[in-house]
C-alpha positions as CSV (number, residue, x, y, z in Angstrom):
1,X,-14.5,-28.3,12.7
2,X,-10.8,-28.3,12.3
3,X,-8.4,-30.9,10.9
4,X,-5.4,-32.5,12.6
5,X,-3.0,-30.8,10.2
6,X,-4.3,-27.4,11.3
7,X,-2.7,-27.9,14.8
8,X,0.4,-29.4,13.1
9,X,0.8,-26.2,11.0
10,X,0.3,-24.0,14.0
11,X,2.9,-25.9,16.0
12,X,5.4,-25.6,13.2
13,X,4.8,-21.9,12.7
14,X,5.5,-21.4,16.4
15,X,8.7,-23.5,16.2
16,X,9.9,-21.4,13.3
17,X,9.1,-18.1,14.9
18,X,6.5,-17.4,12.2
19,X,3.2,-17.6,14.2
20,X,0.9,-14.6,14.0
21,X,-1.8,-13.4,16.2
22,X,-4.2,-10.4,16.4
23,X,-3.2,-7.6,18.8
24,X,-5.9,-5.3,20.1
25,X,-5.2,-1.6,19.7
26,X,-7.2,1.5,20.7
27,X,-7.0,5.2,19.9
28,X,-4.6,7.3,21.9
29,X,-6.8,9.0,24.6
30,X,-5.3,12.4,23.7
31,X,-6.2,12.0,20.0
32,X,-2.6,11.8,18.8
33,X,-2.5,9.9,15.4
34,X,1.2,9.1,15.8
35,X,0.3,7.0,18.9
36,X,-2.1,4.4,20.0
37,X,-3.0,2.4,23.1
38,X,-1.9,-1.2,23.6
39,X,-2.6,-3.1,26.8
40,X,-3.6,0.1,28.6
41,X,-0.6,2.3,27.7
42,X,0.2,4.8,25.0
43,X,2.9,3.8,22.6
44,X,4.5,5.5,19.6
45,X,3.0,4.1,16.4
46,X,5.5,3.1,13.7
47,X,3.4,0.6,12.0
48,X,0.6,2.6,10.3
49,X,-0.1,3.4,6.6
50,X,-2.0,6.5,7.8
51,X,0.9,8.6,6.5
52,X,-0.8,12.0,6.7
53,X,-2.9,11.4,9.8
54,X,-6.1,11.8,7.7
55,X,-7.8,8.8,9.3
56,X,-8.1,11.0,12.4
57,X,-8.6,14.4,10.7
58,X,-11.7,16.3,11.9
59,X,-12.9,17.1,8.3
60,X,-12.8,13.5,7.3
61,X,-14.7,12.3,10.4
62,X,-17.3,15.0,9.9
63,X,-17.9,14.1,6.3
64,X,-18.4,10.5,7.2
65,X,-20.9,11.4,10.0
66,X,-22.8,13.7,7.8
67,X,-23.1,11.0,5.1
68,X,-24.4,8.5,7.6
69,X,-27.1,10.9,8.6
70,X,-28.2,11.3,5.0
71,X,-27.6,7.9,3.4
72,X,-27.5,5.5,6.4
73,X,-24.4,3.3,6.7
74,X,-24.5,0.2,4.5
75,X,-25.1,0.7,0.7
76,X,-27.4,-2.4,0.6
77,X,-26.4,-3.8,-2.8
78,X,-23.7,-4.0,-5.4
79,X,-23.0,-0.9,-7.5
80,X,-24.7,-2.4,-10.5
81,X,-27.9,-3.1,-8.6
82,X,-29.0,-0.3,-6.2
83,X,-25.7,0.5,-4.4
84,X,-24.5,3.3,-6.6
85,X,-25.0,6.5,-4.6
86,X,-24.0,10.1,-5.3
87,X,-20.9,9.9,-3.0
88,X,-19.6,7.0,-5.1
89,X,-20.0,8.9,-8.4
90,X,-18.5,12.0,-6.9
91,X,-15.5,10.1,-5.5
92,X,-14.8,8.5,-8.9
93,X,-14.9,11.9,-10.6
94,X,-12.6,13.3,-8.0
95,X,-10.1,10.4,-8.3
96,X,-10.0,10.9,-12.1
97,X,-9.4,14.6,-11.7
98,X,-6.7,14.0,-9.1
99,X,-5.0,11.3,-11.2
100,X,-5.6,13.3,-14.4
101,X,-7.3,10.4,-16.2
102,X,-10.6,10.2,-18.1
103,X,-12.3,8.1,-15.5
104,X,-11.9,6.0,-12.4
105,X,-13.7,3.1,-10.6
106,X,-13.9,2.4,-6.9
107,X,-13.4,-1.1,-5.5
108,X,-14.0,-2.4,-2.0
109,X,-10.4,-3.1,-1.2
110,X,-6.9,-3.0,-2.8
111,X,-6.7,-6.7,-2.8
112,X,-10.1,-7.0,-4.6
113,X,-9.1,-4.3,-7.1
114,X,-5.8,-6.0,-8.1
115,X,-7.4,-9.4,-8.2
116,X,-10.4,-8.2,-10.3
117,X,-8.4,-6.0,-12.7
118,X,-5.5,-8.3,-13.4
119,X,-7.7,-11.4,-13.7
120,X,-9.4,-9.9,-16.8
121,X,-6.8,-7.3,-18.0
122,X,-5.5,-9.4,-20.9
123,X,-7.0,-12.3,-22.9
124,X,-6.0,-16.0,-22.1
125,X,-3.3,-15.8,-24.8
126,X,-1.8,-12.7,-23.2
127,X,1.3,-12.3,-21.0
128,X,1.7,-10.7,-17.5
129,X,5.2,-10.0,-16.2
130,X,5.6,-8.9,-12.6
131,X,8.5,-7.7,-10.3
132,X,9.3,-10.4,-7.8
133,X,8.6,-8.1,-4.8
134,X,5.1,-7.1,-6.0
135,X,2.4,-7.2,-3.4
136,X,0.7,-10.6,-2.9
137,X,-2.6,-9.2,-4.4
138,X,-0.8,-8.4,-7.6
139,X,0.7,-11.9,-7.8
140,X,-2.6,-13.5,-7.1
141,X,-4.3,-11.4,-9.7
142,X,-1.7,-12.4,-12.3
143,X,-2.2,-16.1,-11.4
144,X,-6.0,-15.8,-11.6
145,X,-5.8,-14.4,-15.1
146,X,-5.2,-17.8,-16.6
147,X,-2.7,-16.3,-19.1
148,X,1.0,-16.8,-19.2
149,X,2.7,-15.3,-16.1
150,X,6.4,-14.5,-15.6
151,X,8.4,-12.9,-12.8
152,X,11.6,-10.9,-13.0
153,X,14.0,-10.3,-10.1
154,X,13.3,-7.1,-8.2
155,X,14.3,-4.1,-10.3
156,X,16.2,-6.2,-12.9
157,X,15.5,-4.4,-16.1
158,X,17.8,-6.6,-18.1
159,X,15.9,-9.7,-17.2
160,X,12.6,-7.9,-17.8
161,X,13.8,-6.9,-21.3
162,X,14.9,-10.5,-22.1
163,X,11.4,-11.7,-21.2
164,X,9.8,-9.1,-23.4
165,X,12.2,-9.8,-26.3
166,X,11.1,-13.5,-26.3
167,X,7.4,-12.8,-26.6
168,X,5.5,-12.7,-30.0
169,X,5.2,-9.1,-31.2
170,X,1.4,-9.2,-31.2
171,X,1.0,-10.9,-27.8
172,X,-1.1,-8.7,-25.4
173,X,1.4,-8.0,-22.6
174,X,1.4,-6.0,-19.3
175,X,4.3,-5.2,-17.0
176,X,3.0,-5.3,-13.4
177,X,4.7,-3.3,-10.6
178,X,4.2,-1.6,-7.3
179,X,4.8,2.1,-7.4
180,X,6.3,2.1,-3.9
181,X,7.3,-1.4,-2.7
182,X,5.6,-1.9,0.6
183,X,8.3,-3.9,2.4
184,X,11.4,-2.2,1.1
185,X,10.2,1.3,0.7
186,X,11.9,1.9,-2.7
187,X,10.3,3.3,-5.8
188,X,9.8,1.4,-9.0
189,X,11.9,2.7,-12.0
190,X,8.7,3.7,-13.8
191,X,10.2,5.7,-16.7
192,X,12.4,2.7,-17.6
193,X,9.4,0.4,-17.4
194,X,7.3,2.7,-19.6
195,X,10.1,2.9,-22.2
196,X,10.5,-0.9,-22.3
197,X,6.7,-1.3,-22.7
198,X,6.8,1.2,-25.6
199,X,9.7,-0.6,-27.2
200,X,8.1,-4.1,-27.0
201,X,4.4,-3.2,-27.5
202,X,3.3,-3.7,-23.9
203,X,1.5,-1.8,-21.2
204,X,2.4,-0.9,-17.6
205,X,0.1,-1.5,-14.6
206,X,1.2,0.3,-11.5
207,X,-0.1,-0.2,-8.0
208,X,0.2,3.2,-6.3
209,X,-1.2,2.1,-2.9
210,X,1.8,3.5,-1.0
211,X,2.4,6.3,-3.4
212,X,-0.9,8.1,-3.6
213,X,-0.9,11.0,-1.2
214,X,2.8,10.4,-0.5
215,X,5.1,11.0,-3.4
216,X,5.0,13.5,-6.2
217,X,4.8,17.3,-5.7
218,X,1.1,17.2,-4.8
219,X,0.9,13.6,-3.7
220,X,-0.5,12.3,-7.0
221,X,1.9,9.3,-6.9
222,X,4.6,7.8,-9.1
223,X,3.4,9.2,-12.4
224,X,3.7,12.7,-11.0
225,X,6.9,11.9,-9.2
226,X,8.6,11.0,-12.5
227,X,6.8,13.6,-14.6
228,X,5.2,11.0,-16.8
229,X,2.0,11.3,-18.7
230,X,-1.0,9.7,-16.8
231,X,-1.9,8.0,-20.1
232,X,1.4,6.1,-20.1
233,X,0.3,3.6,-17.5
234,X,-2.7,1.9,-16.0
235,X,-3.1,3.2,-12.4
236,X,-4.5,1.5,-9.3
237,X,-4.3,2.7,-5.7
238,X,-6.0,2.6,-2.4
239,X,-8.0,5.0,-0.2
240,X,-7.0,3.3,3.0
241,X,-3.4,4.4,3.4
242,X,-2.4,8.1,3.0
243,X,-6.0,9.0,2.4
244,X,-7.0,7.5,5.7
245,X,-10.1,5.7,4.7
246,X,-11.0,2.4,3.0
247,X,-11.4,1.0,-0.5
248,X,-9.4,1.2,-3.7
249,X,-9.6,2.5,-7.3
250,X,-8.6,2.0,-10.8
251,X,-7.9,5.1,-13.0
252,X,-7.6,5.2,-16.8
253,X,-9.5,5.8,-20.0
254,X,-13.3,5.7,-20.1
255,X,-13.2,2.6,-22.3
256,X,-10.9,0.8,-19.7
257,X,-13.2,1.7,-16.8
258,X,-16.3,0.6,-18.7
259,X,-14.6,-2.6,-19.5
260,X,-13.9,-3.2,-15.7
261,X,-17.5,-2.4,-14.8
262,X,-18.6,-5.2,-17.1
263,X,-15.7,-7.8,-16.6
264,X,-14.1,-7.3,-13.2
265,X,-15.8,-9.9,-11.0
266,X,-14.6,-8.4,-7.7
267,X,-16.4,-5.2,-8.6
268,X,-19.5,-6.8,-10.0
269,X,-20.2,-9.4,-7.3
270,X,-19.7,-7.4,-4.1
271,X,-21.6,-5.0,-2.0
272,X,-20.7,-1.3,-2.7
273,X,-18.6,0.6,-0.1
274,X,-20.8,2.4,2.4
275,X,-21.6,5.9,1.2
276,X,-20.0,7.3,4.3
277,X,-16.7,5.7,3.3
278,X,-16.9,7.4,-0.1
279,X,-17.8,10.7,1.5
280,X,-14.8,10.4,3.9
281,X,-12.5,9.8,1.0
282,X,-13.8,12.9,-0.8
283,X,-13.0,14.9,2.3
284,X,-9.5,13.4,2.5
285,X,-8.8,14.6,-1.1
286,X,-9.9,18.1,0.0
287,X,-7.6,18.0,2.9
288,X,-4.7,16.7,0.8
289,X,-5.1,19.5,-1.7
290,X,-5.9,22.3,0.8
291,X,-3.4,21.5,3.5
292,X,-0.1,21.0,1.7
293,X,1.9,21.3,5.0
294,X,0.8,17.7,5.9
295,X,2.8,16.3,2.9
296,X,5.7,18.6,3.7
297,X,5.7,17.5,7.4
298,X,5.7,13.8,6.3
299,X,8.8,14.3,4.3
300,X,10.6,16.4,6.9
301,X,9.9,13.6,9.4
302,X,11.0,10.9,6.9
303,X,14.3,12.7,6.1
304,X,15.1,13.2,9.8
305,X,14.3,9.7,10.9
306,X,16.0,8.0,7.9
307,X,19.2,10.0,8.4
308,X,19.1,9.1,12.1
309,X,18.9,5.4,11.4
310,X,21.7,5.6,8.8
311,X,23.9,7.5,11.3
312,X,23.5,4.6,13.7
313,X,24.8,2.3,11.0
314,X,21.6,0.3,10.5
315,X,20.7,-1.3,7.1
316,X,17.5,0.4,5.8
317,X,17.8,-1.3,2.4
318,X,17.1,1.0,-0.5
319,X,14.2,2.9,1.1
320,X,13.3,6.2,-0.6
321,X,9.9,6.7,1.1
322,X,8.3,6.9,4.6
323,X,8.5,3.1,4.6
324,X,11.8,2.5,6.2
325,X,12.8,-1.1,7.1
326,X,15.4,-2.0,9.7
327,X,17.0,-5.2,8.4
328,X,17.5,-7.9,11.0
329,X,17.7,-11.2,9.0
330,X,16.6,-14.0,11.3
331,X,12.9,-14.1,12.0
332,X,13.4,-15.0,15.7
333,X,15.8,-12.0,16.2
334,X,13.3,-9.8,14.5
335,X,10.6,-10.9,16.9
336,X,12.9,-10.2,19.9
337,X,13.8,-6.8,18.5
338,X,10.1,-5.9,18.1
339,X,9.3,-7.2,21.6
340,X,12.0,-5.0,23.1
341,X,10.6,-2.0,21.2
342,X,7.1,-2.6,22.5
343,X,8.5,-2.9,26.1
344,X,10.0,0.5,25.5
345,X,6.7,2.0,24.3
346,X,7.2,1.7,20.5
347,X,5.0,-0.4,18.3
348,X,6.8,-1.7,15.2
349,X,6.1,-5.3,14.4
350,X,8.5,-7.7,12.9
351,X,7.9,-8.6,9.2
352,X,8.8,-12.3,8.5
353,X,8.3,-14.9,5.8
354,X,6.3,-15.5,3.8
355,X,5.7,-11.7,3.6
356,X,9.4,-11.2,2.9
357,X,12.0,-13.8,1.7
358,X,13.6,-16.1,4.2
359,X,16.6,-14.5,5.8
360,X,15.4,-11.0,5.3
361,X,13.1,-10.5,8.4
362,X,13.0,-6.9,9.4
363,X,11.3,-4.2,11.5
364,X,9.2,-2.3,9.0
365,X,8.8,1.2,10.3
366,X,6.6,3.8,8.8
367,X,6.8,7.5,9.5
368,X,3.8,9.8,9.7
369,X,3.3,13.5,9.2
370,X,1.9,13.6,12.8
371,X,4.9,12.2,14.6
372,X,6.6,14.7,16.9
373,X,10.3,15.3,16.8
374,X,10.5,14.3,20.4
375,X,9.0,10.9,19.6
376,X,11.3,10.3,16.7
377,X,14.3,11.2,18.8
378,X,13.1,8.7,21.4
379,X,12.7,6.0,18.7
380,X,16.2,6.6,17.4
381,X,17.7,6.5,20.8
382,X,15.8,3.3,21.7
383,X,16.5,1.5,18.4
384,X,20.2,2.2,18.8
385,X,20.2,0.8,22.4
386,X,18.4,-2.4,21.4
387,X,20.5,-2.9,18.3
388,X,23.7,-2.6,20.3
389,X,22.4,-4.9,23.1
390,X,21.6,-7.6,20.4
391,X,24.9,-7.3,18.6
392,X,23.3,-5.9,15.5
393,X,25.5,-2.8,15.7
């Protein structure tokens, strides 16, 4: 059953231009990962986290198919019961090697990883401090911890230091941040966070969901990007973005991983990922390491597209990554802009509150290694025309 207030909420969301719905999409019939099918026509895809096109890579698909033949599809139980298969163990060893940590642990989703890790990371008398623009899963994990939780304004290191200076010296404390912020596309000032943590006896937890496979010389994420020691932070990331699969991981010391196996409820009380998903992720790491041109193509496309948007005079905030927002402001205007793009054969949904603060609605575009230069040129031309017609330029 539903309740009367459900319909009231839906009506209000529609009135505010904030109503959401599911849109059916299908693969491009020609197998182009930079495109998909919507309502029977091929459109340029500017809304995917499949940065390197690995979700469509033949080696990844073949690995998944082979694992299904050997293990079946579902794992049939949690990892602690009978769901711990060789692909799971091999994937965790591979992640630890890739992240240069002692060990790693695979979770079912990024949301479950953040919720599970942060809810048990420090004792009840501890303190968690998060950047205001952290992903919702990080915020929910901090709240679920039951410990003291504080938020600092995005990138405001002075405010962060004031919060750290007020805490008791012996209070277990963790600074929580995204590596790459998913709506703005900027990179966390990780070296400064690590230094503040060192100075005030804290630790740093970094969510590298949009950084793994994307930034750093070999795609190892923010730690590699800044040349930091992997032991200087607690790392988390996902397998469903640049790696093209599904699931998430934590990477750190052997003691930390053993602690999570015993205390992280979202790991303990859930069915393990299908073995085929783990096998696909293993193949994705192989491709990432053996086909470095994918990462180079991603950044060539990112540079070309970002410079094109800036030459049009559009506000792309402080984006430093393949996540490049086009700031609109009003949520209704953002929806209209997105609709015009789709009419022109470009899929780039509007991002509105509560995902972003009120008054900062935007078109969040993401560049892929597999986008063609012709498609990017068409996007830039179309975006410019729409922006001028709407008085944004």
